[in-house]
Every structure is written in structure tokens, then in C-alpha cells.
C-alpha positions in Angstrom: -69.1 10.5 -65.6 -68.2 7.0 -66.5 -69.4 4.0 -64.6 -65.9 3.0 -63.7 -65.2 6.4 -62.1 -68.4 6.3 -60.2 -67.6 2.8 -58.8 -64.1 4.0 -57.8 -65.5 7.0 -56.0 -68.0 4.9 -54.1 -65.4 2.4 -53.1 -63.1 5.1 -52.0 -65.8 6.7 -49.9 -66.8 3.4 -48.4 -63.1 2.6 -47.5 -62.7 6.0 -45.9 -65.8 5.7 -43.8 -64.8 2.2 -42.7 -61.3 3.3 -41.8 -62.6 6.2 -39.7 -64.9 3.9 -37.9 -62.2 1.3 -37.2 -59.8 4.1 -36.0 -62.5 5.5 -33.7 -63.0 2.1 -32.1 -59.3 1.4 -31.7 -58.5 4.8 -30.2 -61.7 5.2 -28.2 -60.2 5.7 -24.8 -56.9 7.2 -25.9 -56.0 10.6 -24.5 -52.8 12.6 -25.1 -51.7 15.6 -23.1 -49.8 17.8 -25.6 -49.5 20.9 -23.4 -46.2 22.3 -22.4 -45.1 20.6 -19.1 -47.9 18.1 -19.2 -50.3 20.5 -17.6 -53.3 18.1 -17.7 -51.5 14.8 -16.9 -51.8 13.0 -13.6 -48.8 12.9 -11.4 -47.0 9.6 -10.7 -48.5 9.5 -7.2 -52.1 9.9 -8.5 -51.5 7.2 -11.1 -50.3 4.8 -8.3 -53.3 5.6 -6.1 -55.7 4.9 -9.0 -53.8 1.6 -9.8 -54.1 0.6 -6.2 -57.8 1.5 -6.1 -58.4 -0.7 -9.2 -56.5 -3.6 -7.6 -58.5 -3.4 -4.4 -61.8 -3.1 -6.3 -62.7 0.3 -5.0 -65.7 1.8 -6.8 -65.1 4.9 -8.9 -65.8 8.3 -7.3 -67.1 11.4 -8.9 -65.9 14.8 -7.8 -67.6 18.0 -9.0 -65.6 21.2 -8.8 -67.2 24.6 -9.2 -65.3 27.7 -10.0 -66.4 31.3 -10.3 -64.4 33.8 -12.2 -65.7 36.5 -9.9 -64.5 34.9 -6.7 -61.4 33.2 -8.2 
């Protein structure tokens, strides 16, 4: 393998790793619901409630839901 080809491969690999890193940082919080009918998207009312909570400085809440296939 020639020295020029090796340098080209190394540079290509470095650019690829850097590009993936930058994309990961830019799209870190991005989520997309691609289901039919937006099955996992928040309703407009829920979005308004969350916006109002942010404006009023309400602390985040955590809700844990438990589901059993046997009883469901």
C-alpha cells in the first residue's frame, strides 16, 4: 500500500469520525415521531401545559408508570 493511499484513508477516517461527532452534538436533543398518526407525539394541549410550566419556572416532575401484561 502506497504512502499516499494510507494518508488518504487516515484522513477519510478522521473526517468521518469528526463528522459523526459534530452531528451527534448538533442533533443531541432531536426526536422525531415517524409512526402513523404521530402515536408517540404530545398533543397540542400537553405542549401548551409544558410551555406554561417552563415560563412559570415549575420544576420538572417524574412519573413512573408500571404495566403488567398479565393484568393489562
